[in-house]
N, C-alpha and C positions, 0 to 999 in steps of 0.2 A: 627277481620277481617283477611283475608289472604293477604299476601304481595307477590308482585312479587319477586321471589327468587333471591337474589343478589349473584353473584359469588365472594364472599369475605370470608375471614377468620378473626379470631380474631387477627392474627399476620401477618405482611408482612416482608419479608426479602428483603431489598432494594439492598444490594450488597452481593452476596454469599461469596465472599472472606473475607470480613470484618465482616459478620454476623451482619449487622446493622438492628435491628428489631424494627419495629414500631407497636403500638397496636391500633387497631380500636376503636374509641370512638363513633362516630355518623355516620349513613348512612341515607341520605335523598332521598326520591323518590318524584320527582316533577311531578305534573299532570296538564295538561291543563283542566280547568274547563268546557270548551265547548266541546272538543273532548273526554275528559277522557283518553287521550293518553299523550305521552311525549310532552314537550313544542315545539312550532314551531320555536322559535328563541333562540339564545345563552342566557343562564342564568348564572349569577354569584352568588355564595353563599359565604358570608364572615362572620367572627366573628368580632363583633364590636371592642373588645379589641385587639389591635395589627393588625387588618385588615387581619388576616389569612384567605386565600381563600381555599375553598374546591377543591379537584380534582375529576374529573368525571371518574369512572372506566368503564370497558368494558360493564357492565350490565346497565349503565346509572345512577347509584347511585352517589350522591355527597357525598364525604367521608371526614371526619375529623379524624385525628389520634392524639394520645398522648395529649388529652386535660386534663387539671387539673380538679380535682373533684370540682364541684360547678355549679353555674348558668352561662350560656353563652348566649348572645344575638346574634341571627343570622339575617343578612340583606340579602334579596333575591332581585336581580335586573334583569330586562329583558326589552328590548324595547317594547315588545308586551303585557306585563302584568303589572298590578299594583304592586308596591313594597310590599314586605311582611317582617314583623319583627316577629321573633319567639324566645321564650326562651326554652333552653334545659338545663336540670339539670343532669349533668353527675354523681352526687353523687348517683343517682338511679341505676347506673350500679352495678350489683351484681356478686359475685364470690361464688356461693353456689352449693352444690351437691344435685341433685334431684333423687329420686327413686320412681317407682310405688309401691303402697302398695301391689298390687297383680299383675295381668297382666295389660298391657297398654290398652288404649281405642280402640275399634273396629272402623271400618269405620262408618261414619255418626254420631259419638259421638260428644257431645258438653260439656262433662265433663270427668274428670278422678280423681281417688283418689291416693294421694301420701302418702308416709310414713310421710313426714313432709313438710308442705307448709307454715310454720309460718314466714319464711323470705321473702316470696313473697307478692306482693300487686297488687291490680287492676291496670292495665296499663302495667305490665311487659309482655314481649313476651317470650313464651316458644317454643321450637323447638323439634319436634318428629322425631326419626329415627327408621327404622325397618331393619331387616337383608337383605331385598331385595334391599335396597338403597333408598327407598322412604323417602322424607323429607317434612315436613309441619311445618309452624309456625302459632301460634294463640296468639292474645292478650288477657290476662286474664281480664274478666269482673267482676268476683266475686269469693270469697273464703269462704268456709263454714267449720267451726270447725278446721281451720288450717290444713285441709287435702284435701278437695275436691275443685278443681279449675274448673271454668266454662269459656266458650268462646261462641261466637255467631255463626260463620259459621261452619257447619258440616264438619268433616274430610272427605277427599276424600279417603284416604288409611286406612288400619288397622295397628295398632301398638300394637296388643295384642299378637303377636308371641313372643316366648322366644328369648331374645337377643335384643328386642326393648328398646330404651332408650329415656329419656327426659332430656333436659337441659334448663336453662334460658340463654338468650343471654347475652353475656358479653359486649354488646354495645347497643346503642339506635338506633332504626330504626323508622323513621317517614315518613308519607305521607303528602305532602303539596299541596293543590289546588291553582293554580295560576289563578287569575281573569283577563280575557282579557280587555285591554283598548279599548276605542271607535275606536282607530286607528288600531286595530287588523284586519287582513285580513280574514274576514269571507267569506265562499264560497257563490256563487251566490244564492244558494237554501236555505240559512239560514233564519230562522224566527226571526225577530228582532223588538225591540222597541227602538227608539232613541229619545233623547230630550236634551234641554239645560236648566240649572237651574240658575236663576238670582235672586238677591235680589231687594228690592223696590227702590234701587238707581241705578238700571240697571248695577250692577256689577256681574260678574259670581261667582258662589259659588262652590268652590272645596271641595272634600271629603264629599259631602252630601251623606247620606245613601239612597239608592234607592232599593226597594224590592217589590216582590210579596210574601206575607206571605206564609211560608211553601213550597216555590218553588225555588226562586232565590233571591240573594242579591248581590249588587255591590255598587260602589261609583262613584261620578262624578270626572272628572279630573280637572286640574287647570283652564281650560277654561269653566267649568260648564257642559261639555258634558258628557252624560252617554249612555250606551247601555245595554239592557237586551236581552238575547238570550235563545231560547226555542227549545228543541228537540221534544216536543210533545205538543199538544193543548188540553186543557181540558175545553174549553168554555171561556167566557169573563173573563178578569183579572182585579184586582184592584191594582194600584200602590200606594205605600206609599213612601213619601219623608221626611226623618227625622221624621218618625213615623206618619206623617199626610197624610191621604188618598187623592189621586187625585180625584177631584169631579166626573169624568166620568169613567165608566168601559170601557175597551178596548177590542175589538174583534180582534183576531189574525187570519191570513190567512197563511197557510203553505207555506213557501218559499218567503214570502213577508216581507217588512219592513214597520212598522208603525212609522211615524214621528210626534212627539207631539209638535215640534217647541219649542219656548221659554216658560218656566214655571217660573212664578214669585212667590217666597215665601217670607214670612215676618218672 
């Protein structure tokens, strides 16, 4: 996939006089799952060990620098969204030189051949540069014969001109979707389904999985409340709660909220 270009480099000089240089390890791009834009409320990202907090750069990326090689657990907290926990493995950061086997890929390409791709793996992100100053990044999806790398989204620019280069990013870049809580301030025109999940003893069930298969998935909060949000309507929907289908299909109406009230599950 293509990423929003972060205005960041592999190294940061904190104080020019002392030349205190830090090295970028992880850049996280957080996305509101409803709007597909930046989060609407303040979001904090911390590493579990030591509670080190990311700083947010001018591009909107949450940045960690100088992380030790290995696995790190990230905690993402925001008042409008459910908390998220993610693992990042900084041992996957590579310092290798890449070269095109011949010319680089033209515009609309989804693959290119390198002299040696043996040190790459699916999931690595490569960055293309051309002499005009165009830059694009793509996440590798497949590698064939240790030479040809593939990605999904077609390139916008051509990198076949002499002087074009390719490199593997020396830091990790990830996109994380944040799921709105039921208390999220949806606009008046939002198309929603709301409900409350209780057990047979009339106690609210938190963290219950609520989904419309192949369309949307969320969980209930500590009070058993959940909200599903839709940007398009494809006919009646079937809701599953903890993998069990709700007995009735639900018809949506654009800009309206359907309230299912209390749902008791055993």
